[in-house]
C-alpha positions as CSV (number, residue, x, y, z in Angstrom):
1,X,0.1,0.0,0.1
2,X,2.8,2.4,0.8
3,X,4.2,1.5,-2.2
4,X,1.4,2.5,-4.3
5,X,0.8,5.3,-2.7
6,X,4.4,7.1,-2.9
7,X,3.5,7.4,-6.7
8,X,0.2,9.1,-6.3
9,X,1.9,11.5,-3.8
10,X,5.0,12.3,-5.8
11,X,2.5,13.0,-8.9
12,X,0.1,15.3,-7.1
13,X,3.1,17.2,-5.5
14,X,4.9,17.9,-8.7
15,X,2.8,20.2,-10.4
16,X,2.4,22.5,-7.2
17,X,6.4,22.0,-7.3
18,X,6.0,23.4,-10.7
19,X,3.8,26.4,-9.8
20,X,6.0,27.5,-6.5
21,X,9.4,27.2,-9.2
22,X,7.0,29.3,-11.7
23,X,6.0,31.4,-8.7
24,X,9.5,32.1,-6.9
25,X,11.0,33.1,-10.8
26,X,8.8,35.5,-10.7
27,X,10.7,39.4,-10.4
28,X,7.6,40.8,-9.0
29,X,10.4,43.9,-8.2
30,X,9.8,44.8,-11.8
31,X,5.9,45.7,-11.2
32,X,7.5,48.6,-8.3
33,X,9.4,50.2,-11.2
34,X,8.0,52.3,-13.8
35,X,8.6,49.9,-16.7
36,X,6.6,47.8,-15.1
37,X,3.8,49.4,-12.9
38,X,2.8,51.4,-15.8
39,X,2.2,48.2,-18.0
40,X,0.0,47.5,-15.5
41,X,-2.3,50.5,-15.6
42,X,-2.2,49.8,-19.4
43,X,-3.2,46.4,-19.1
44,X,-6.4,48.0,-16.8
45,X,-7.1,51.0,-18.9
46,X,-7.2,49.1,-22.2
47,X,-9.9,46.4,-20.7
48,X,-12.2,49.9,-19.5
49,X,-11.6,51.5,-22.9
50,X,-12.6,48.7,-24.8
51,X,-15.6,47.3,-22.3
52,X,-17.3,50.6,-22.0
53,X,-17.3,51.1,-26.1
54,X,-17.9,47.7,-26.9
55,X,-20.8,47.0,-23.9
56,X,-22.4,50.5,-25.0
57,X,-26.3,50.3,-25.1
58,X,-28.9,52.8,-25.7
59,X,-32.3,54.0,-26.8
60,X,-33.8,57.0,-28.2
61,X,-37.8,57.8,-29.2
62,X,-40.5,60.0,-30.1
63,X,-44.5,59.6,-29.7
64,X,-46.9,60.4,-32.9
65,X,-50.3,61.5,-31.7
66,X,-52.8,61.0,-34.8
67,X,-55.4,63.9,-35.4
68,X,-57.8,61.5,-36.7
69,X,-59.8,60.0,-33.4
70,X,-59.6,56.3,-34.7
71,X,-56.3,56.0,-33.7
72,X,-54.5,56.2,-30.1
73,X,-51.0,57.9,-29.3
74,X,-48.3,55.6,-30.7
75,X,-44.9,55.1,-29.0
76,X,-41.8,54.4,-30.4
77,X,-38.5,53.5,-29.1
78,X,-35.6,52.5,-30.8
79,X,-32.5,50.5,-29.5
80,X,-28.9,50.9,-30.9
81,X,-25.7,50.0,-29.4
82,X,-22.0,49.0,-30.4
83,X,-20.7,48.6,-33.4
84,X,-23.3,51.6,-34.2
85,X,-24.3,50.6,-37.7
86,X,-27.6,52.7,-37.0
87,X,-28.5,52.5,-40.8
88,X,-29.2,49.1,-39.9
89,X,-31.8,49.9,-36.9
90,X,-35.2,49.3,-37.7
91,X,-38.6,51.5,-36.0
92,X,-42.0,51.2,-37.2
93,X,-43.2,54.6,-37.9
94,X,-47.0,55.0,-37.5
95,X,-49.3,56.4,-40.3
96,X,-52.7,58.4,-39.6
97,X,-54.3,57.4,-42.8
98,X,-56.5,54.7,-43.1
99,X,-55.3,52.1,-45.4
100,X,-51.9,51.2,-43.5
101,X,-50.6,51.2,-39.9
102,X,-47.1,51.5,-40.3
103,X,-44.1,51.7,-42.2
104,X,-40.4,50.2,-41.9
105,X,-38.0,53.0,-41.2
106,X,-34.3,53.2,-40.6
107,X,-31.8,55.2,-38.2
108,X,-29.2,56.9,-40.3
109,X,-25.6,56.8,-40.4
110,X,-22.9,54.2,-39.9
111,X,-20.0,54.8,-37.4
112,X,-19.1,51.3,-36.9
113,X,-15.8,52.0,-38.6
114,X,-14.3,54.5,-35.8
115,X,-15.9,52.4,-32.8
116,X,-14.6,48.7,-34.2
117,X,-11.3,50.3,-34.7
118,X,-11.1,51.7,-31.2
119,X,-12.2,48.8,-29.3
120,X,-9.5,46.5,-31.4
121,X,-7.2,48.5,-30.5
122,X,-8.3,48.1,-27.0
123,X,-8.1,44.0,-27.3
124,X,-4.6,44.2,-29.0
125,X,-3.3,46.8,-26.4
126,X,-4.6,43.8,-23.4
127,X,-2.5,40.9,-25.0
128,X,0.7,42.7,-25.6
129,X,0.7,44.2,-22.2
130,X,0.0,40.5,-20.9
131,X,3.0,39.3,-23.1
132,X,5.2,42.1,-22.0
133,X,4.6,41.7,-18.3
134,X,5.4,38.3,-18.6
135,X,8.4,39.2,-20.1
136,X,9.3,41.5,-17.8
137,X,8.6,39.5,-15.0
138,X,9.5,35.8,-15.5
139,X,12.3,35.8,-18.5
140,X,13.7,39.4,-17.0
141,X,17.1,38.2,-17.5
142,X,16.5,37.3,-21.5
143,X,15.1,41.0,-21.9
144,X,17.7,42.8,-20.4
145,X,20.5,40.5,-21.9
146,X,19.1,40.5,-25.4
147,X,19.2,43.3,-26.9
148,X,16.6,43.0,-30.0
149,X,13.4,42.8,-27.2
150,X,14.0,46.5,-25.6
151,X,14.6,47.7,-29.3
152,X,10.9,46.1,-30.4
153,X,9.3,47.1,-26.9
154,X,10.3,50.7,-27.6
155,X,9.3,50.2,-31.4
156,X,5.9,49.1,-30.3
157,X,5.1,51.7,-27.8
158,X,5.8,54.2,-29.9
159,X,3.1,52.6,-32.8
160,X,0.5,51.6,-29.7
161,X,1.1,55.7,-29.1
162,X,0.5,57.1,-32.4
163,X,-2.5,54.4,-32.5
164,X,-4.2,55.5,-29.4
165,X,-4.3,59.0,-30.3
166,X,-5.3,58.1,-33.8
167,X,-8.5,56.0,-32.2
168,X,-9.4,58.2,-29.4
169,X,-9.7,61.3,-31.9
170,X,-11.9,59.2,-34.4
171,X,-13.8,57.9,-32.1
172,X,-15.0,61.6,-30.4
173,X,-15.3,62.5,-33.6
174,X,-17.5,59.1,-34.1
175,X,-19.4,59.4,-31.1
176,X,-20.5,63.4,-31.5
177,X,-22.2,61.9,-34.6
178,X,-23.6,59.3,-33.3
179,X,-25.0,61.5,-30.4
180,X,-26.6,63.8,-33.5
181,X,-27.9,60.8,-35.4
182,X,-29.9,59.5,-32.4
183,X,-31.7,62.6,-30.9
184,X,-34.8,62.7,-30.6
185,X,-35.4,65.7,-32.6
186,X,-33.7,63.8,-35.4
187,X,-35.9,60.9,-35.6
188,X,-39.0,63.1,-35.5
189,X,-37.3,65.1,-38.3
190,X,-36.7,62.1,-40.5
191,X,-40.0,60.8,-40.0
192,X,-42.6,62.2,-42.9
193,X,-45.4,61.5,-40.7
194,X,-44.7,64.4,-38.2
195,X,-44.1,66.8,-41.4
196,X,-47.7,67.0,-42.4
197,X,-50.9,68.1,-40.5
198,X,-52.4,65.0,-39.8
199,X,-50.3,64.1,-36.6
200,X,-48.0,65.8,-34.0
201,X,-44.9,64.6,-32.9
202,X,-43.2,65.1,-29.7
203,X,-39.3,63.9,-29.0
204,X,-38.9,61.6,-26.2
205,X,-35.9,61.1,-23.5
206,X,-32.4,62.1,-24.8
207,X,-30.3,58.9,-24.8
208,X,-27.5,58.6,-22.2
209,X,-24.0,58.5,-23.5
210,X,-22.6,58.9,-20.0
211,X,-20.6,55.3,-21.0
212,X,-20.1,56.2,-24.6
213,X,-18.4,59.3,-22.9
214,X,-15.8,57.6,-20.6
215,X,-14.8,55.2,-23.2
216,X,-13.7,58.3,-25.3
217,X,-12.1,59.6,-22.1
218,X,-10.6,56.2,-21.4
219,X,-8.8,56.4,-25.1
220,X,-6.9,59.7,-24.3
221,X,-5.6,57.9,-21.1
222,X,-4.2,55.0,-22.7
223,X,-2.6,57.7,-25.1
224,X,-0.8,59.6,-22.4
225,X,0.0,56.2,-21.0
226,X,1.6,55.0,-23.7
227,X,3.3,58.3,-24.6
228,X,5.2,58.7,-21.1
229,X,5.8,54.8,-21.4
230,X,8.3,55.2,-24.7
231,X,11.0,57.3,-22.0
232,X,11.2,54.2,-20.0
233,X,11.2,51.8,-22.7
234,X,13.5,54.0,-24.5
235,X,16.1,53.4,-21.5
236,X,16.1,49.5,-21.7
237,X,17.3,50.1,-25.1
238,X,21.0,50.5,-26.4
239,X,20.4,53.6,-27.6
240,X,20.2,55.2,-24.4
241,X,23.5,53.4,-23.1
242,X,25.2,54.6,-26.3
243,X,24.1,58.6,-25.3
244,X,25.4,58.0,-21.9
245,X,28.5,56.0,-23.2
246,X,29.4,59.0,-25.8
247,X,28.6,61.6,-22.4
248,X,30.9,59.7,-20.2
249,X,33.8,59.1,-22.8
250,X,33.4,63.3,-23.5
251,X,33.9,64.0,-20.4
252,X,37.3,62.7,-19.4
253,X,38.7,63.9,-22.2
254,X,37.6,67.4,-21.4
255,X,38.8,67.1,-18.1
256,X,42.2,65.8,-19.1
257,X,42.6,68.7,-21.6
258,X,41.9,70.8,-19.1
259,X,44.6,69.6,-16.5
260,X,47.1,69.2,-19.8
261,X,46.8,73.1,-19.9
262,X,46.8,73.8,-16.4
263,X,50.3,71.7,-16.5
264,X,51.4,74.2,-19.3
265,X,50.9,77.6,-17.8
266,X,52.8,76.4,-14.5
């Protein structure tokens, strides 16, 4: 019995030992440094950015009251959300004549390009920051010894900085257009029944855009985080070391020249 139980116990301990070895090999102090701490912030705010934009949904509406006493007041509620292809969102416009009851209408505009670009960039930032943190914490020796990794990290950081600026600005402009297209006044203006004398239209509640506004804010926060991280990643590259080496090389030469001049004067 003891011989049969011993292999099972060793088999049970081996995964635990592997996990312990993995945790022991992590360099947690990297998270206290700006290079690792900012990466954690980038990871969090990337989640906030694509989560707040991708999960947004709102509603707009209006009421139509026909002058014909045979028909009651009709309430129109239109639901919309990410990816903001508003031209595919349908709603039924009531008609005040006796022949037909309603007509299918669509919202105006397609703002999926800036919204999807914003969300896609957030997802890529999420995965890249996770990979960078694994490299910083687990393979820190490889990152410091192999000079190609800091160079690649610096180039990718600069690229993400530029893309976050473009994505936040584009999505901010797209959100402004979404607000204009989903206003209740825009909804009543697009319905032909509201332009005649047979009906009276009134605007409904304005859509709540708080979550969408926060997503734009998170986009610019990501831009500032990536822009600030460029300096700390640049310090890990050989380019920064070469600059310091040149400064140190010029320093002794100038001092030695000054010493020689002082000797000659004496």
